[in-house]
MARLUMLO-334922 format. One record per residue (C-alpha): residue number from 1; x, y, z. Coordinates in steps of 0.2 Angstrom, whole numbers, plus 2048, in hexadecimal, padded with zeros to 3 digits. Each point is the difference from the previous one (the first is absolute). Layout:
<sites>
+-----+-----+-----+-----+
:   i :   x :   y :   z :
+-----+-----+-----+-----+
: NUM :   X :   Y :   Z :
...
+-----+-----+-----+-----+
</sites>
This chain:
<sites>
+-----+-----+-----+-----+
:   i :   x :   y :   z :
+-----+-----+-----+-----+
:   1 : 800 : 800 : 800 :
:   2 : 807 : 811 : 7FB :
:   3 : 802 : 80F : 80C :
:   4 : 7F2 : 80C : 801 :
:   5 : 803 : 811 : 7F7 :
:   6 : 807 : 80E : 80B :
:   7 : 7FA : 812 : 7FE :
:   8 : 80E : 80A : 7F7 :
:   9 : 802 : 80C : 80F :
:  10 : 804 : 7F1 : 80C :
:  11 : 80C : 7F9 : 7F3 :
:  12 : 809 : 810 : 7FF :
:  13 : 801 : 801 : 813 :
:  14 : 807 : 7EF : 801 :
:  15 : 80E : 803 : 7F4 :
:  16 : 803 : 7FA : 7EE :
:  17 : 805 : 7EE : 805 :
:  18 : 7FE : 7F9 : 7EE :
:  19 : 80B : 80F : 7F9 :
:  20 : 7F3 : 802 : 7F2 :
:  21 : 7FD : 812 : 7FB :
:  22 : 7F2 : 808 : 809 :
:  23 : 7F5 : 80D : 7F9 :
:  24 : 802 : 812 : 807 :
:  25 : 7F4 : 804 : 80E :
:  26 : 7F2 : 80C : 7FD :
:  27 : 802 : 811 : 806 :
:  28 : 7F4 : 804 : 80E :
:  29 : 7F9 : 810 : 7F7 :
:  30 : 7FB : 7F5 : 7F1 :
:  31 : 7F6 : 7F3 : 80B :
:  32 : 7ED : 802 : 7FD :
:  33 : 7F5 : 804 : 80F :
:  34 : 7FB : 7F2 : 80C :
:  35 : 7F1 : 7F7 : 7F8 :
:  36 : 7EF : 804 : 808 :
:  37 : 7F5 : 7F3 : 807 :
:  38 : 7F1 : 7FA : 7F5 :
:  39 : 7F0 : 808 : 803 :
:  40 : 7F7 : 7F0 : 804 :
:  41 : 80B : 7FC : 810 :
:  42 : 7F7 : 802 : 810 :
:  43 : 804 : 80D : 80D :
:  44 : 80B : 7F5 : 80B :
:  45 : 809 : 7F9 : 7F0 :
:  46 : 804 : 812 : 7FA :
:  47 : 806 : 805 : 811 :
:  48 : 80C : 7F1 : 7FF :
:  49 : 805 : 805 : 7EF :
:  50 : 806 : 811 : 805 :
:  51 : 809 : 7F9 : 80F :
:  52 : 80B : 7F4 : 7F6 :
:  53 : 800 : 806 : 7ED :
:  54 : 80A : 810 : 802 :
:  55 : 80E : 7F7 : 808 :
:  56 : 800 : 7F1 : 7F4 :
:  57 : 800 : 80C : 7F2 :
:  58 : 810 : 80A : 807 :
:  59 : 809 : 7EF : 802 :
:  60 : 7FC : 7FC : 7EE :
:  61 : 7F5 : 7F1 : 804 :
:  62 : 7EF : 807 : 7FA :
:  63 : 7FC : 806 : 7EE :
:  64 : 7F0 : 802 : 7F7 :
:  65 : 801 : 7EE : 7FB :
:  66 : 7FF : 7FA : 812 :
:  67 : 7F0 : 809 : 804 :
:  68 : 7F5 : 7F0 : 7FF :
:  69 : 80C : 7F6 : 80B :
:  70 : 800 : 80E : 80D :
:  71 : 7ED : 802 : 7FE :
:  72 : 7FE : 7EE : 805 :
:  73 : 80B : 802 : 80F :
:  74 : 7F6 : 80F : 805 :
:  75 : 7F0 : 7F8 : 7FD :
:  76 : 805 : 7F1 : 80B :
:  77 : 805 : 80C : 80E :
:  78 : 7EF : 809 : 7FF :
:  79 : 7F7 : 7EF : 801 :
:  80 : 80B : 7FA : 80E :
:  81 : 7FE : 810 : 80A :
:  82 : 7ED : 802 : 7FD :
:  83 : 7FD : 7ED : 805 :
:  84 : 80B : 802 : 80F :
:  85 : 7F7 : 80F : 806 :
:  86 : 7EF : 7F7 : 7FE :
:  87 : 807 : 7F1 : 809 :
:  88 : 806 : 80B : 80F :
:  89 : 7EE : 804 : 803 :
:  90 : 7F9 : 7EE : 7FF :
:  91 : 804 : 7F0 : 807 :
:  92 : 80C : 7F3 : 7F9 :
:  93 : 7F3 : 7F3 : 801 :
:  94 : 7EE : 801 : 7F8 :
:  95 : 7F2 : 7F4 : 800 :
:  96 : 7F9 : 7F6 : 7F2 :
:  97 : 7ED : 7FE : 7FD :
:  98 : 800 : 7F1 : 80A :
:  99 : 808 : 809 : 80F :
: 100 : 811 : 7F8 : 7FE :
: 101 : 80F : 80B : 803 :
: 102 : 80B : 803 : 7F1 :
: 103 : 80E : 80C : 7FB :
: 104 : 7FB : 812 : 7FB :
: 105 : 802 : 801 : 7ED :
: 106 : 80A : 810 : 802 :
: 107 : 80E : 7F6 : 808 :
: 108 : 803 : 7F8 : 7EF :
: 109 : 7FF : 811 : 7F6 :
: 110 : 80C : 807 : 80C :
: 111 : 80C : 7F2 : 7FE :
: 112 : 7FF : 7FF : 7ED :
: 113 : 801 : 812 : 7FD :
: 114 : 80F : 801 : 80C :
: 115 : 809 : 7F2 : 7F7 :
: 116 : 7FD : 809 : 7EF :
: 117 : 806 : 810 : 807 :
: 118 : 810 : 7F9 : 806 :
: 119 : 803 : 7F6 : 7F0 :
: 120 : 7FE : 811 : 7F6 :
: 121 : 80A : 809 : 80C :
: 122 : 80F : 7F4 : 7FE :
: 123 : 800 : 805 : 7ED :
: 124 : 803 : 812 : 805 :
: 125 : 80C : 7FD : 80E :
: 126 : 7F4 : 806 : 80D :
: 127 : 803 : 7F2 : 80D :
: 128 : 810 : 7FE : 80A :
: 129 : 805 : 7EF : 7F7 :
: 130 : 7FD : 808 : 7EF :
: 131 : 80B : 80E : 805 :
: 132 : 80D : 7F5 : 806 :
: 133 : 800 : 7F6 : 7EF :
: 134 : 801 : 811 : 7F6 :
: 135 : 80E : 806 : 80B :
: 136 : 80B : 7F1 : 7FE :
: 137 : 811 : 806 : 7F9 :
: 138 : 7FD : 813 : 803 :
: 139 : 80C : 800 : 80E :
: 140 : 812 : 805 : 7FB :
: 141 : 80D : 7F3 : 7FF :
: 142 : 80D : 801 : 80F :
: 143 : 811 : 807 : 7FB :
: 144 : 80D : 7F4 : 7F9 :
: 145 : 810 : 7FD : 808 :
: 146 : 808 : 807 : 7F0 :
: 147 : 7F7 : 811 : 800 :
: 148 : 80C : 80E : 801 :
: 149 : 80F : 7F5 : 7FC :
: 150 : 805 : 80A : 7F0 :
: 151 : 7FC : 811 : 807 :
: 152 : 80F : 80B : 804 :
: 153 : 805 : 806 : 811 :
+-----+-----+-----+-----+
</sites>
């Protein structure tokens, strides 16, 4: 199985290990504005969009082609938050028509939306583990014992 593609910004931070020519970085003044959220997103989803999108855009991890994926993350966040708020007002258990106790359906909605949210968040480096994976190789190499050998007094 091949390695997953790495965003150009991250590859540039890690260094040019393969010694292949890299394209020149885009000047920050040339970068387009941060994409706006789609109109159909709910209020919680738009709130989350404006929390994460500007920083992702500055890091070069968000462009106009990533709007759908970030929208899915924000929508999962909104569903998770809304269901969690409703669940806080209700009991974890409910009753069937026969009077038997069963799990509140909101528990499954919270769990599923949370799992989707974490999966999408990993694609953008929004979780600690994902940031660790993205940051591998960014740290500078320790100095060699031969550094400064040929420098004059």
